[in-house]
N, C-alpha and C positions, 0 to 999 in steps of 0.2 A: 664487817662493813666493807672492807676492801674487796672481798670476793663478790659481794653484791654489786659493787660498782663495775667490776670487771665483766660480770655477767650482763649487766645492763649495756655496757659499751659494746660487747660482742653482739648482742641482739640488735643494737642500733646499726652496727656495721652491716649485718646481714640484711636488715630492712633497707638500708640505703643502697646496697648492692642490687637488690631485687628491683627497687624503684628506678635506679639508674638504667637497668636493663630494659625496663618498660619504656622509659623515656628515650633511650637510644633507638629502639625499634620503631617507636612512634615518629621520631624525627627522621628515620631512615627506613621507610617502608619497603624499599627495594632490597634491603639486606635481610635475608630470611633468618628466622630463628634456628637454633642449632638442631631442632628436631626434624628438619627437612633438608636432605642433601641436594646440592645444586652444582652446576658447572661454575667453577670459581676462576677468575683471572688471577686473584691473589686471595689470601685469607680475608673473609668478610666482603668480598667483591664479586657477587653473583652476576651471571649473564644468562641469556637463553641458550647460547651455544658458543663454543670456541673451537678453533682449529689451530693445530701446531704442526709445522713441518720441521722436524729435527734434521739439521744439516749433517753431511757426512764428515768423517774424521780426516779425510785426505785434504779437503779444501778448507774446511772450517773446524780445525782441531780444538779439543778441550772445551773451555767455557768462555772464551773471550776475556780471560784474565781473572774470572771469578774462581773462588776456592771450591773444590768438589767436596761433597759430604755424603753420608749414608744414613739419613734420618729414619729409614724404615728397615734397617738391618743390612748387614753385609760389610765389606771392607772396600776401600777405594782400590780399583784394579789398575794394574800397570800396563795393560794392553792399550793400544791407541784408541781414544774415544773421541766422539763428536757430540757435544751437548749444547752447542749453540743452536738457536732455533728462530724460526719465523712464525709470527703470530697474527691471527685475525679473530674477530669475535662479532657477535650480534651488535655490540656497542660500537665497534670500529672494524668493518669488514675488509678494509684494504690492508694488505700485508705490511708489517713492520718488523724490524729486528727486535727480538726479545733480549732480555738481560739476564745474566747469571747462568746457572747450570740447569737445563731442562730436567724436571722431575726430582730435584734435590732440595727444594725450599718451599716455604709456604707463600712465596712471592712470585712463583711462576705457575702457570695454569695447571700443568700436570701434577706438580708437587702439592699445590693447594687443594686441588680436587681430590686427589688420593688421600691426603692427610686427614680430611674431615671424616673419611670412611675408616681408615686404618686405626686412628686414635679415637674414633667415636663409638657409637652403639647402634648403628644402623644395621638393617638386614642387607646382605650382600650376596652377590653371585659373581664368580670369576671363571672365565673359560679361556683356554689356550691350547692349541694343538702342539705346542712345544714347551711343555713343563720341565723337560729334562729330568724326569724321574722324581721331581719334588714339587708337588705330590705325584705319587704313582697312580696311574689310571688303569683300571681293569679293562682288558681288551686291547691295550696298547703295548707295543714292545719297542725297546730302544728309547732314544731321547724325544721322539715325536710320535704323533698319532697320524698315520697316513690315511689315504682314501679307504672307505667312503666317509671317514670323519670329516667334519667341516674344517675348512682352512680359515679359521676365525679366532680372534683374540679380543678380549675386552673385560669390562667390569660393569656391573649394575649395582646400585645401592638405592634403598627406598626406606621410607618411614612406615610406621604402623598403618597410616592411612593409604599408603601406596604411591605417594608422591616421591619422585626421586630423580636419578641422574644415570645416564649411560656414558661410559668412556670407551670408545673404540681405540684399540692400540694395534700396532704392527710389530711389536718387539718380542722376539723369542724369549721365553723364560722370565717374563715380567708382565703384569704382576702375578704373583703366585701365592699370596696370602692376603686375606681381606681384613685382618684384625691383629693388633698387637697381642691379643689374648691367645691367638693361634698362629704363632710366627712360623716362618719357613724353617724347616728342620736342618737342612744341609747347605743352604746357599743364601745369598743376599736377596733382598726384596726392594732394592732401590736401583734406579737407573744408574749405570756406571759402576755398580757395586755387586754385580752378578758375575760368576766365573765365566759364563758364556759371554763372548764379546758382543753383547746385544746392542751396543751403541756405537758400533763401528761404521755402519753404512747409514744412509738416510732412512728415516721412518716418518710416518704421520700419526697423529693422535687427534681424535675428534670427540667432543663432549656435548651432550644435549640434555636439556631439562625435560622431565617427563611428568605427566599427571598419571593417575591410576589407570585410565583407559589406555594411555600410551604404553605404560608398563606391561599391560596384558598383551598388547600387540607386539611389543618387542620380544616378550617371552615366547609367543607363538612363532615369531620369525626365527628365534634361536633354535627352537625345537625343530622347525622345518629344515634348518641348515645343518643339523646334526653336530652341534658344537660340543667340544670336549670339556666336560666338567664332571663333578661327582657330588650329587646332592646330599650324600651321607658324610662327607668330609668337611668338618668345620673350618679347616684351613682355607677352603675356597668357597664354601657356601654357608650362610647363616640365614635359614629360611624363617619367614614370619610375615606378619601383616595380614591383609584380607585373605580369606580362605581360598578364593579363586586364584589369587596370586600364588599362594602356597602350593596348590594343586599343580599348577603349571611348572613351578620350580622342581617339584618332585618328579615330573615327567622327563626332565632333561638328563643328558648323559647317556643317551642311547642313539643308535643310528636310525634316522627316519627313513621310511619307505616312500615318502612323498615324491611326486614328479611335478608338483604344481608350484609355480612362482607365487610368492606372497608379495603384493604391492599395495601399500596403504599410506595414507597421509596422516601424520601425527598432528597434535594440537598446535604445534609451532609452525605448521605449514611445511615442515620437512618431510619428504617422501622417503619411506623405508621399503627396500626391495630385498627379498630373501630368496636366494637360489638353493634349491635342494640338491643333494649330491646325486640323486638318481636321475636328474635332468641332465643328460650327458651332452651338453652344448658348450661352445666357447663362452666364457663368462661375460666379457665386456660386449660381445655381440648381442648376448641376451639382454643386457642392460639397455643397449640401443633400441632393441625391439620393444621392450617394455615402455620406453619413453617415446614411442611413436615412430621409430625408425630414423631418429635424428643421427647426425654424424658426431663422432666423439674423437677426442685426443686423450690418450692415456699414458701414464707413467707408472710402471710396476716393476717387480723383480722379473725382468724379461731375460729368461735364461732357458736352456734346453729343457723340454721341447718347446721352442718358441712358436707362437702364433704370429704370423707376419701382419703387417699393415694390410687392411682390406678396403675395398671400395664397395659402393652400393651394389655393384654387379658381380662381386666375387662369389663363386659357387661355394656354398657351405653345405656339405652332405651330412655332417653331424649336427642335425637340427631336429626340431620337434614341431609337428603341425599345429600345436596349440599356440605357437609364437608367430607373430607377424614377422615380416622380413626386416633385418637390421639395416641401418645406414653404414656409411664408411666408419672404420675404426683405425685411427692412426696410432702408431707406437712412437712415443717420444724417447729418444736414446740419450739426449743431453738436454740440460736446462741451464738457467742462469739466475744467479742471485748476487746482488752487490757487485755487478760487473765481473763476476767470476763464473766460469763454466763448471757445472756439476754433472757427474755421470748419472744416468737414469736407467741403467740396465742391471741385471743380476750377476753375481759372481763374488769371488773371495776378496777382491780388491776393496780397500776402504773408500774408493771413489765410486761406489755402487749404491743402489737404491732398493729399499725394502718397503717404501710407501706404496700405496695403491690408490692413485688419484686420477681424476679425469675431468674434462670440461666438454660442454656441448659446442659444436662447430656450426650447427644449423638450427633452424627453428626460431621462434619468436622469443623464447625464454633464454635466460643466461644461467646455465646450470653448472654448479660445481658438484662433483661426485666423489665421495670418500668410501672406499670399499675394502673388503677383506681379501680380494682375489687377484692373482697375477694373470697376465696374458700368456699362459702356458697350457699346452694341450694340443689339439688338432682341429682343423676345419673339416677334414674329410679323412677317410681311411678305415681300416678294419677295426681299430680300437678307439671308438668314440668316448671311452671312459678315460682316455689318457690324461694324466696330470690333473689340472684344475677343472677340466671338463667333468671329471668324476668326483668333484668335491662341492661342498656347500659353503655359503658365506652371505654376508650382509653388505648392502650398499645404502648410504645416506645421500640424498639429493637435495641441494639447496638452490633455490632460484633467487640469486642475488647478483646484480650486475657488477658491483665492486669486487666481491669475492671471486666470481668467475673470471673477471679480468685479471686479478692478481694471480690466480692459478694458471691462467693462460700464459702470462708473462714468465712465470717460474719454469714452465715446461716447454718453452718456445724455441728450443734448440733443434738439433738434427732429428730426422725422422727415419725410421726403419723402412726398408724396401718392401714392396708387395711380394717379393720372392725371398725365401729364406736363403742364407748363405750356404753354398755347396760345401759338403764335408770333403776335406782333403785327406788323402792317405799319408801316413808317415813315410819319409824317404827311406 
């Protein structure tokens, strides 16, 4: 008799759990069921998009008092880290200070969005030109994959129907595994828990919801940009869903021969631009041209070989006749957050920047741009394939006055000259 009662009680608990789940989603229609991955501000809090600017370790060290953790594998590293962050989203597009350690919890956007994939059962795709040999990529030598591979990093996840999420990242060596069932073999898979000091300098992260049509467009853009991945390796790719999606995923992990820019508007109104590696032009001047020749201000890993600030009349010989003429492109070398100056150039110092962000300075729209590529290469010369000119990558463009205004304020410090610094010989 007692066993019968226990079985009845267990069945009742299961039934109540199922019914409560239906009631929860009926009362909260904006919160998706677990079978559809979405950009999350925190666990159970979806948005159309979010943007995170992770501050550098020199000016904003550690996590602002929060305890660091490694929920996706690895150990807390002793090198200097910066996991404080600035946050904006479709729900609240003006920048505000985030709380806790970026990427380490299910209450921050990076951690929550990644957790649903890593501990879930979605199809996924991860690409990164700096996997640091875990996983190893055929055709790459050393810790990174150079030109003409794409200079691009990120993660896609999607359901059987093709609905999903993309997360653009700018962190070397993260993420490098998409599921706890296929963990990283020799290194950590959590921000701040990877042996490479990948949270030393500033970086940005951008996540956007996708429907099936968007997913197909993103996959075509990734293919066009020659992103570094391996569709045969379950650590970074779990293929599935609609057959046309699967076919595109299978085509990745090779160097594209394309010279054509892909520019398309996704269902959210966000514009996606894909630069192919064989289009040997300076990347942010290309973005300006695609956006109608508007002027831009950018903040990237600005290091040798630098592309200087340009005006609308600057001669660019490394160009392509398929593109219209670009507007001015300013190079921000410092920015400001919370009344503190932050560095926005490239280099070994912890007060440097590995984010790739920009804003429009002209035109009727208020554009914020989040990209994969640095202002490194050349405007003219014998080698138009120099540095980022000879690589591919993606750019996401959002027309939002509040977001654009926040990015403008963040990178509103000093500006690089239109002339590159002269090299001085050693005494």
